[in-house]
C-alpha positions in Angstrom: 41.7 50.9 -18.1 37.9 50.6 -17.6 35.8 53.8 -17.5 34.7 55.2 -14.1 31.2 54.6 -12.7 29.1 57.6 -12.7 26.6 58.3 -9.8 24.3 61.2 -9.2 25.0 61.9 -5.5 23.3 65.5 -5.3 20.2 67.1 -7.0 18.9 70.5 -6.6 15.9 72.4 -8.1 14.1 75.6 -7.8 10.5 76.5 -8.3 9.6 76.8 -12.1 6.8 79.4 -11.3 7.5 83.1 -12.3 9.4 85.0 -9.6 11.3 88.1 -9.5 14.6 86.3 -9.5 16.8 86.4 -12.5 18.3 83.2 -14.0 21.7 83.3 -12.4 20.2 83.6 -9.0 18.1 80.6 -9.7 21.1 78.7 -10.8 23.2 79.6 -7.7 20.1 78.4 -5.5 20.0 75.1 -7.4 23.8 74.4 -7.2 23.9 74.9 -3.5 20.8 72.9 -2.9 22.5 69.9 -5.1 25.8 70.4 -3.1 24.0 70.2 0.1 22.3 67.3 -1.0 25.4 65.4 -1.8 27.1 66.5 1.4 30.0 68.2 -0.4 31.3 71.9 -0.6 31.8 73.9 -3.7 35.4 73.5 -3.3 35.3 69.8 -3.9 33.9 70.1 -7.4 36.6 69.5 -9.9 34.8 70.3 -13.2 31.7 72.1 -14.2 29.3 72.2 -17.1 26.4 74.5 -17.6 24.4 76.8 -19.7 21.1 78.8 -20.4 19.6 80.0 -23.6 18.6 83.4 -22.4 19.9 84.0 -19.0 23.5 84.5 -19.0 26.9 82.6 -19.1 27.1 79.7 -16.5 30.8 80.0 -15.9 30.2 83.5 -14.2 28.3 81.7 -11.5 31.7 81.4 -9.7 31.3 85.0 -8.6 28.7 83.6 -6.2 29.7 80.2 -5.6 33.4 80.7 -5.0 36.5 81.5 -7.1 38.2 78.3 -6.6 39.7 78.1 -10.1 37.5 75.1 -11.2 37.2 74.5 -15.0 33.7 75.8 -16.0 32.5 75.3 -19.4 29.7 77.0 -20.9 27.2 74.9 -23.0 24.3 76.2 -25.3 22.7 73.5 -27.3 18.9 74.6 -27.5 16.5 72.2 -25.6 19.3 69.9 -25.1 21.4 72.3 -23.2 20.8 70.6 -19.9 21.5 67.2 -21.3 24.7 68.3 -23.1 26.0 69.6 -19.9 25.4 66.5 -18.3 27.0 64.4 -20.9 30.0 66.5 -20.5 30.1 66.2 -16.8 29.6 62.3 -17.3 32.6 62.4 -19.6 34.8 64.1 -17.1 34.0 61.4 -14.6 34.4 58.5 -16.7 37.7 59.5 -18.1 39.1 60.2 -14.6 39.6 63.8 -15.3 37.6 64.6 -12.2 36.0 62.5 -9.4 33.3 65.2 -8.6 31.5 67.2 -11.4 28.7 69.6 -11.7 26.1 70.0 -14.4 23.8 72.9 -14.3 20.9 74.4 -16.4 18.9 77.5 -16.1 16.8 80.0 -17.9 14.4 82.8 -17.6 12.6 83.7 -20.7 10.4 86.8 -21.1 6.6 86.2 -21.4 5.2 85.3 -24.9 6.5 83.0 -27.6 10.2 82.1 -28.4 11.4 84.5 -31.2 14.2 82.7 -33.1 16.2 84.5 -35.9 16.7 82.5 -38.9 20.5 83.5 -39.2 21.0 81.7 -36.0 19.8 78.6 -37.6 21.6 78.8 -40.9 18.4 79.8 -42.8 17.6 82.9 -45.0 15.8 85.8 -43.8 13.1 84.9 -46.1 12.4 82.0 -44.0 11.2 84.1 -41.1 9.3 86.6 -43.3 7.3 83.9 -44.9 6.4 82.8 -41.4 8.1 79.4 -41.3 10.0 80.0 -37.9 7.0 79.6 -36.1 7.5 76.5 -33.9 3.7 75.8 -33.1 3.2 75.4 -36.8 6.0 72.7 -37.1 4.6 70.8 -34.0 1.1 70.8 -35.6 2.3 69.7 -38.9 4.4 66.8 -37.5 1.4 65.4 -35.4 -1.1 66.1 -38.0 0.8 63.6 -40.3 1.5 61.1 -37.2 -2.3 61.1 -36.4 -3.3 60.6 -40.1 -0.7 57.7 -40.4 -1.3 55.9 -37.0 -4.7 56.7 -36.1 -4.3 59.0 -33.1 -7.4 61.0 -32.1 -7.6 64.9 -30.9 -9.0 63.5 -27.5 -5.9 61.5 -26.9 -3.8 64.7 -27.3 -6.0 66.4 -24.7 -5.6 63.4 -22.2 -1.8 63.8 -22.3 -2.3 67.5 -21.3 -4.8 66.5 -18.8 -2.3 64.1 -17.2 0.3 66.7 -17.2 -1.7 69.3 -15.3 -3.0 66.7 -12.8 0.8 65.6 -12.2 1.7 69.3 -11.9 -0.9 69.6 -9.0 1.2 66.9 -7.1 4.5 68.9 -7.7 5.4 71.7 -5.4 8.0 73.0 -8.0 5.6 73.1 -11.1 4.3 76.4 -12.5 0.9 75.1 -13.5 -0.7 73.5 -10.4 -4.4 73.5 -11.3 -6.1 70.4 -12.9 -7.5 71.0 -16.5 -9.8 68.3 -17.8 -9.8 67.0 -21.6 -13.0 68.8 -22.7 -11.5 72.2 -21.5 -8.2 71.5 -23.1 -9.9 70.7 -26.4 -12.1 73.8 -26.2 -9.0 76.2 -25.1 -8.7 77.7 -28.7 -6.9 76.5 -31.7 -3.2 77.6 -32.0 -2.3 75.3 -35.1 -4.6 72.5 -35.7 -4.8 70.0 -34.1 -3.1 71.6 -31.1 -4.9 73.9 -28.9 -3.8 76.4 -26.4 -3.6 74.2 -23.2 -1.7 71.5 -25.2 1.3 73.6 -25.3 4.1 74.4 -22.8 5.0 78.2 -22.3 8.5 79.6 -22.1 9.2 80.0 -18.3 11.9 80.1 -15.6 13.8 77.6 -13.5 17.1 75.8 -12.6 18.4 72.4 -11.9 21.9 71.1 -10.8 23.2 67.7 -10.3 26.5 66.8 -8.6 28.2 63.6 -10.0 30.7 61.5 -8.4 32.7 58.5 -9.2 32.4 55.3 -7.0 35.1 56.0 -4.6 33.7 59.4 -3.5 30.0 58.1 -3.5 31.1 55.6 -1.0 32.4 58.1 1.4 29.2 60.0 1.2 25.9 59.5 3.4 23.4 60.0 0.6 21.5 57.8 -1.7 23.5 57.8 -4.9 21.6 56.9 -8.2 23.8 55.2 -11.0 23.8 57.1 -14.3 24.1 54.0 -16.6 24.0 56.1 -19.8 23.8 59.7 -21.3 24.0 60.4 -24.9 23.4 63.3 -27.3 22.7 63.0 -31.0 22.0 65.5 -33.9 19.7 64.6 -36.7 20.7 62.3 -39.8 19.5 63.0 -43.4 15.9 62.6 -43.9 14.6 64.0 -40.7 11.7 66.4 -40.4 12.7 68.8 -37.7 11.9 72.2 -36.3 12.9 74.8 -39.1 13.2 72.2 -41.7 13.1 73.9 -45.1 11.8 70.6 -46.6 11.7 66.8 -46.0 12.2 64.0 -48.6 9.7 61.6 -49.3 9.1 58.4 -47.1 9.3 57.8 -43.4 11.3 60.6 -41.8 14.5 59.4 -39.8 14.2 60.2 -36.0 16.9 61.8 -34.0 15.1 60.7 -30.8 14.9 57.3 -31.8 18.7 57.3 -32.6 19.5 58.7 -29.2 17.1 56.5 -27.2 18.5 53.4 -29.0 22.1 54.2 -28.3 21.4 55.2 -24.5 19.7 51.7 -24.1 22.7 50.0 -25.8 25.1 51.9 -23.5 23.2 51.0 -20.4 22.7 47.4 -21.3 18.9 47.7 -20.8 15.9 48.0 -23.0 12.5 49.9 -23.0 10.9 47.1 -21.2 13.1 47.4 -18.4 12.1 51.1 -17.4 9.9 51.6 -14.4 9.3 55.6 -14.9 10.3 57.9 -17.7 10.4 61.5 -18.7 9.7 62.3 -22.5 9.9 65.8 -24.1 6.2 67.2 -24.2 6.7 70.8 -25.7 3.1 70.1 -26.7 0.8 66.9 -26.3 1.8 65.5 -29.7 5.4 65.4 -28.8 4.9 62.9 -25.9 2.6 60.7 -28.0 5.3 60.4 -30.8 8.2 60.1 -28.4 6.6 57.2 -26.8 6.9 55.3 -29.9 10.2 56.9 -31.0 11.9 55.9 -27.7 10.6 52.4 -28.1 8.1 52.2 -25.4 5.1 51.2 -27.7 4.6 50.7 -31.2 3.2 53.4 -33.3 -0.4 53.8 -33.0 -0.5 52.1 -29.7 -0.8 55.3 -27.9 -4.4 55.6 -28.9 -5.2 52.5 -26.5 -2.5 53.1 -23.8 -3.2 56.8 -23.0 -6.7 56.5 -22.3 -6.3 53.2 -20.3 -4.2 55.3 -17.9 -1.0 53.3 -18.7 1.0 56.6 -18.6 -0.3 57.9 -15.4 1.6 57.7 -12.0 0.0 54.5 -11.1 0.1 52.9 -14.6 2.3 50.4 -16.2 4.8 53.1 -17.6 4.3 56.4 -15.6 5.5 59.4 -18.2 6.3 62.8 -16.9 5.4 62.2 -13.3 6.4 66.0 -12.4 3.9 67.3 -15.0 6.6 67.6 -17.7 7.0 70.9 -19.7 3.4 71.2 -20.0 2.9 71.8 -16.3 6.4 73.2 -15.6 7.0 75.4 -18.6 10.2 75.2 -20.5 13.1 77.3 -19.3 15.3 76.0 -22.1 18.7 75.4 -20.2 16.8 73.6 -17.3 14.4 71.2 -18.9 16.7 68.4 -19.6 18.2 68.4 -16.1 14.6 68.7 -14.5 13.8 65.4 -16.1 16.9 63.8 -14.7 16.1 65.3 -11.3 12.6 64.0 -11.2 13.9 60.3 -12.1 16.5 60.7 -9.4 13.8 61.6 -6.9 11.6 58.8 -8.0 14.3 56.1 -7.6 15.2 57.5 -4.4 11.5 57.2 -3.1 11.3 60.9 -2.4 8.9 62.1 -4.8 6.2 62.8 -2.3 2.6 62.9 -3.7 3.7 62.1 -7.1 5.8 58.8 -6.2 5.4 56.0 -8.4 4.4 52.8 -6.3 6.4 49.7 -6.2 9.8 51.1 -5.6 10.7 51.9 -9.2 14.5 51.1 -9.8 14.9 52.2 -13.4 14.4 55.4 -15.2 14.8 57.0 -18.6 14.9 60.5 -19.8 14.6 62.0 -23.1 14.7 65.7 -24.5 14.3 66.9 -28.1 15.0 70.5 -29.5 15.6 72.4 -32.6 17.0 71.8 -35.2 16.9 68.4 -34.5 19.0 67.3 -31.5 18.1 65.0 -28.7 19.6 63.8 -25.3 18.8 60.7 -23.4 19.7 59.1 -20.2 19.2 55.7 -18.4 19.5 55.7 -14.7 19.2 52.7 -12.0 18.7 52.6 -8.2 
């Protein structure tokens, strides 16, 4: 028997700006918004998957949503939490276990930097005492090497962040909604060379929910469904250089992002050249640069020409992070991967408002990457 087709029939999102609401309140709001968008009641959901890193257990949302007995699985997979919840919901639809499934991701992080504990990552306490749990340091080392090997300039990193803030201005849900130019970004204070303060995202808050349906249910609804052609999650292979890596072997590192993207395109029967709009993990500016090539959208080093030319802007040949990405929205860990999918759904529906990509885009791609080397990718079509 062939697998069921999976369609996104409802999408809900909250503001990512700082508010007094807790993470669970945000999640409930996002779920209710997604259900309303789909035109379905909570009682119609047959399976639910969701999670957060720091804001509580997703399954407890039933206390507010309704005690229907629905199977609700908690997911916690770092920055790929939302993507992993989505993959789980897709599996429920494809297998025929559910005809309506929910994926929800949410978080509310305290102000300041993330403070991971070495023991949670299988590392000795000395790893933290020696200062190696500092994620900004890892991101800087990785992009330093990449810039050296492929001729990427610091100004190109600043232009990535400049674009993110410009797109955030157009996004009513974004946290950072003021334009910042490349010169100010370069002068904003060095955190870890070559990454300055305004090149980084910040821990934040927000929630996103998606309602998935099979074709039979989607055909009964009045909305505008978007086909979810592929959803995959992969962990690192040997030879990768990842967040919290205690060492890296000689030679070119393997890439979990490249692995996940390649498999997503294979599953969808499409390639990078078929994509009209995409979302790439941009924990900081260097991540977006590297992920453009790792996900197959350009050759290594081509970013130095493409980004200054405006190719990745909303009106460019390949718009990237049209909603401002993590840099403008902040990173509530559980929500980020689903925020990316929500944005692609809105773009393919033609409902992205001031940030709408021209020309009626019909294909989209999302990519999220997180510690200690996990990536989730999706391919969607109108």
